[in-house]
C-alpha positions as CSV (number, residue, x, y, z in Angstrom):
1,M,142.3,70.4,156.3
2,P,138.6,70.1,156.3
3,V,136.9,73.6,157.4
4,D,134.0,74.4,159.8
5,H,130.5,74.8,158.3
6,E,129.0,78.3,157.9
7,D,126.0,79.7,156.2
8,Y,125.6,79.0,152.7
9,L,123.8,80.8,149.9
10,P,121.3,78.7,147.6
11,G,123.1,76.7,145.2
12,E,126.6,76.6,147.1
13,A,128.0,73.3,148.0
14,P,128.3,72.6,151.8
15,A,131.9,72.3,153.2
16,A,133.1,69.3,154.8
17,H,132.3,68.8,158.6
18,K,134.7,69.5,161.3
19,E,137.2,66.6,161.9
20,T,135.7,66.4,165.5
21,H,132.2,65.8,164.2
22,Q,133.4,63.0,162.0
23,D,133.6,59.3,162.7
24,G,135.6,58.9,165.7
25,G,136.0,62.5,166.5
26,T,135.7,63.8,169.9
27,D,132.0,65.3,169.4
28,E,131.0,62.7,166.8
29,I,127.3,63.3,165.8
30,S,125.2,60.2,166.6
31,I,123.1,59.0,163.9
32,A,120.7,57.3,166.5
33,D,120.2,60.7,168.2
34,L,119.3,62.4,165.1
35,A,116.8,59.6,164.3
36,G,114.9,59.7,167.7
37,V,115.3,61.1,171.4
38,S,118.8,62.1,172.3
39,T,120.4,60.5,175.2
40,E,120.4,63.7,177.1
41,L,116.5,64.1,176.7
42,A,115.8,60.7,177.6
43,A,117.8,61.0,180.8
44,H,116.1,64.4,181.5
45,A,112.5,62.8,180.9
46,L,113.4,60.1,183.6
47,L,114.4,62.5,186.3
48,P,111.8,62.0,189.2
49,T,112.3,65.7,190.7
50,V,111.5,67.4,187.5
51,H,108.1,66.2,186.4
52,Q,106.7,64.8,189.8
53,D,103.3,64.2,188.2
54,A,102.6,67.8,187.5
55,P,99.0,67.5,187.2
56,A,98.7,65.9,190.5
57,L,100.6,68.6,192.2
58,I,98.6,71.4,190.5
59,A,95.4,69.7,191.7
60,L,96.8,69.4,195.2
61,H,98.0,73.1,195.3
62,Q,94.4,74.1,194.3
63,A,93.0,72.1,197.1
64,I,95.2,73.9,199.8
65,A,92.8,76.6,201.2
66,A,95.8,78.5,202.9
67,A,97.4,78.9,199.4
68,H,94.4,81.0,197.9
69,H,92.2,83.8,199.4
70,V,88.6,83.7,198.5
71,R,87.6,85.9,195.5
72,Y,85.2,88.3,196.8
73,S,82.5,90.1,194.9
74,D,82.3,94.1,194.8
75,A,79.5,94.1,197.4
76,E,81.2,91.7,199.6
77,V,84.4,93.8,199.6
78,T,82.2,97.0,200.4
79,A,80.6,95.3,203.3
80,I,83.9,94.0,204.8
81,A,85.4,97.7,204.2
82,N,82.5,99.2,206.0
83,G,82.7,97.0,208.9
84,L,86.4,97.7,209.4
85,I,85.6,101.2,209.2
86,A,82.9,101.0,211.9
87,A,85.2,99.0,214.1
88,H,87.9,101.6,213.7
89,T,85.4,104.6,214.4
90,A,84.4,102.7,217.7
91,I,87.9,102.8,219.1
92,A,88.1,105.8,221.2
93,A,91.8,105.8,221.5
94,A,92.1,106.2,217.8
95,H,90.2,109.6,217.6
96,H,90.2,113.1,219.4
97,A,86.8,114.7,220.1
98,R,85.5,116.8,217.5
99,Y,85.0,120.2,218.7
100,T,82.0,122.7,218.0
101,D,82.9,126.3,217.0
102,A,82.2,127.5,220.6
103,E,84.5,124.8,222.1
104,A,87.2,125.5,219.6
105,K,87.2,129.4,220.5
106,V,87.7,128.4,224.2
107,V,90.4,126.2,223.6
108,S,92.0,128.8,221.1
109,D,91.5,131.5,223.8
110,A,93.2,129.5,226.3
111,G,96.1,129.0,223.9
112,I,96.3,132.6,223.4
113,A,96.4,133.4,227.2
114,T,99.1,130.9,227.6
115,H,101.1,132.1,224.7
116,A,100.5,135.8,226.1
117,A,102.1,134.6,229.3
118,L,105.3,133.2,228.1
119,P,108.0,135.7,229.1
120,T,110.5,134.6,226.3
121,V,107.8,135.5,223.6
122,H,107.2,139.2,224.6
123,Q,110.7,139.8,226.1
124,D,109.1,140.5,229.6
125,A,106.8,143.2,228.3
126,P,105.1,143.7,231.7
127,A,108.4,144.6,233.4
128,L,109.2,146.9,230.6
129,I,105.8,148.7,231.0
130,L,106.3,149.1,234.8
131,T,109.7,150.4,234.1
132,H,108.2,152.9,231.8
133,K,105.6,154.0,234.4
134,G,108.0,154.1,236.9
135,D,105.7,152.5,239.6
136,A,106.4,148.8,240.4
137,T,103.2,148.3,242.2
138,A,100.9,150.1,239.8
139,H,100.3,147.4,237.3
140,Q,101.1,144.1,239.2
141,D,100.1,141.4,236.8
142,A,97.2,143.4,235.2
143,P,96.5,141.0,232.6
144,G,96.3,138.1,235.0
145,L,94.0,140.1,237.2
146,I,91.8,141.1,234.4
147,A,91.6,137.3,233.1
148,T,90.8,136.3,236.8
149,H,87.9,139.1,237.0
150,K,86.3,137.8,233.7
151,G,86.4,134.3,234.7
152,D,85.1,134.8,238.0
153,P,81.4,134.0,238.2
154,T,80.8,136.0,241.6
155,A,82.1,139.0,239.8
156,H,79.1,139.2,237.6
157,Q,76.3,137.8,239.7
158,D,73.1,139.2,238.0
159,A,74.5,142.5,237.0
160,P,71.3,144.0,235.8
161,G,69.8,143.2,239.4
162,L,72.7,144.7,241.1
163,I,72.3,147.8,238.9
164,A,68.7,148.0,239.7
165,T,69.4,147.5,243.5
166,H,72.0,150.1,243.4
167,K,69.9,152.7,241.6
168,A,67.1,152.3,244.3
169,D,69.5,152.5,247.2
170,V,69.5,156.2,248.4
171,E,72.7,155.8,250.5
172,A,74.5,154.0,247.6
173,H,75.1,157.1,245.6
174,H,73.1,159.8,247.4
175,A,70.4,159.2,244.7
176,Y,70.2,161.8,242.2
177,S,66.8,161.9,240.4
178,F,64.5,164.4,239.0
179,G,61.0,164.4,237.6
180,T,57.4,166.1,237.9
181,W,54.8,166.0,240.7
182,T,51.3,166.8,240.9
183,M,50.2,169.7,243.1
184,G,46.9,169.5,244.9
185,I,45.1,171.7,247.3
186,A,43.2,170.2,250.3
187,F,41.0,171.4,253.1
188,G,40.9,169.3,256.2
189,L,43.2,167.0,254.2
190,A,40.3,166.5,251.9
191,S,39.7,167.5,248.2
192,V,36.1,166.9,247.3
193,N,35.2,168.4,243.8
194,V,38.5,170.4,243.6
195,T,39.4,171.0,239.9
196,Y,42.3,172.8,238.3
197,S,43.5,174.2,235.0
198,S,47.2,173.8,235.9
199,N,48.8,172.0,239.0
200,T,52.0,170.5,237.9
201,G,55.5,170.9,239.5
202,Y,59.0,169.7,239.1
203,Y,61.5,168.4,241.6
204,T,65.2,167.4,241.9
205,K,66.5,164.8,244.4
206,I,70.2,164.8,245.5
207,G,70.9,162.4,248.2
208,N,68.5,162.9,251.0
209,V,67.6,166.6,250.0
210,V,64.6,167.4,247.8
211,T,63.8,170.7,246.0
212,V,60.4,171.3,244.6
213,S,58.7,173.9,242.7
214,G,55.2,174.1,241.2
215,Y,52.3,176.1,239.9
216,M,48.5,175.6,240.7
217,V,45.4,177.4,239.3
218,L,42.0,176.4,240.7
219,T,38.9,176.3,238.5
220,S,36.9,175.0,241.7
221,K,38.0,174.8,245.3
222,G,35.4,172.1,245.8
223,T,33.4,171.4,248.9
224,S,35.9,170.2,251.5
225,V,36.4,172.4,254.7
226,G,39.1,172.9,257.0
227,A,42.8,173.9,257.2
228,A,44.5,174.4,253.8
229,S,47.4,172.4,252.6
230,I,49.3,171.8,249.4
231,T,49.4,168.0,248.6
232,G,51.4,165.7,246.4
233,L,55.0,166.0,247.4
234,P,57.2,163.6,245.4
235,I,58.8,162.0,248.4
236,P,57.7,162.0,252.2
237,I,59.4,164.5,254.4
238,A,61.7,163.1,257.2
239,N,59.9,162.4,260.3
240,N,61.9,164.5,262.8
241,N,61.8,168.0,264.0
242,G,65.2,168.7,262.4
243,A,63.2,168.2,259.0
244,Y,60.9,171.0,259.4
245,A,61.5,173.7,256.8
246,S,59.7,176.7,255.3
247,A,58.3,177.2,251.7
248,S,58.3,180.1,249.6
249,L,54.8,181.2,248.3
250,R,53.2,183.6,245.8
251,I,49.4,183.7,245.9
252,T,46.4,185.3,244.2
253,A,42.8,185.3,245.2
254,I,43.7,184.1,248.6
255,S,42.7,186.3,251.6
256,F,44.9,186.4,254.6
257,S,45.8,188.6,257.6
258,G,49.2,189.8,258.1
259,R,51.2,187.6,255.5
260,P,50.8,183.9,254.2
261,Q,53.5,181.4,254.8
262,G,53.8,177.5,254.4
263,Y,56.1,174.8,255.9
264,F,57.0,171.3,255.0
265,T,55.1,169.0,257.5
266,I,57.3,166.2,258.9
267,G,56.5,162.6,258.1
268,N,54.3,163.6,255.4
269,T,53.7,164.7,251.9
270,I,52.1,168.2,252.5
271,I,53.0,171.9,252.7
272,S,50.7,173.4,255.6
273,L,49.5,176.9,254.6
274,E,49.2,179.6,257.3
275,Q,49.1,183.3,258.1
276,V,50.8,185.3,260.6
277,S,50.0,188.6,262.0
278,D,52.2,191.5,262.6
279,A,52.1,190.5,266.2
280,G,53.6,187.1,265.3
281,I,50.4,184.9,265.8
282,H,50.0,182.3,263.3
283,T,46.8,180.5,262.2
284,S,46.0,178.0,259.4
285,L,44.7,179.4,256.1
286,L,40.9,178.0,255.7
287,N,38.8,177.0,252.7
288,T,36.8,180.1,253.1
289,D,40.2,182.2,252.4
290,F,40.3,180.6,249.0
291,A,38.2,181.2,245.8
292,D,37.3,179.2,242.6
293,N,40.0,181.0,240.7
294,S,42.8,181.2,243.5
295,T,46.4,180.6,242.1
296,L,49.6,179.5,244.0
297,M,53.2,179.2,243.3
298,V,55.5,177.2,245.6
299,N,59.2,176.6,245.9
300,G,61.2,175.0,248.7
301,T,63.6,172.4,249.8
302,Y,63.4,169.6,252.4
303,R,65.0,166.6,253.8
304,I,63.8,162.9,253.5
């Protein structure tokens, strides 16, 4: 029986073909096919759906605009991208507002306040504090009240101005103040050519009461004439009979009959100087009772 073909080495004789390839076999090799185009290839080439004029189809495909996008240059691509970015930026709904640092802090503080108010976060801390204090009414919503006060523009209306007004209001805190005052001597309420080597005093005011002290040394009593008085009290004396008050004096180089005395003259800023006899008769000290080197100490309290 003939054997099937196989690979042969050079110089080896080939074996006989399979019987089926031989003349009359079921898969006989056609000499005609070996000499040209096989029947199968010829039939394939004639199929209309396989090669329908391929060049024409390619040309037709290339001419279809929808089948191809335009090829862009780098510059064109950049321009299109920038346009899309600009269009996106202009869409308000696509972006939230960018906050400044100050705005961000306000929003943050509001979030902190909201967080602090959550009872489940702090296990009802206000209630625990109230229980600890033992007074249910002492701390009612203190954080909320503080926050309300801080956020209330009427609670801080021009604080510096209010403070200044408060300081200037005697009735507001029975005005405590202190300072110095300049003592003077007048004759007939005038002080022409009067000079001093010392004439400074101190005062303290508490509410509507003023206490003064001072020391005066003349170097010239001047040329004015009339009743003597100490001038320059820091605040006017109240203008009612209940405001009369006496002053304590110590004098040198001043002549008098009986004993010297002084009193705060209501509705004014002077201490009137007098002398009172043993018989109880009082008269004003005059310029003629003073010398160019007279000295005078005074101390007293009066109402304003």
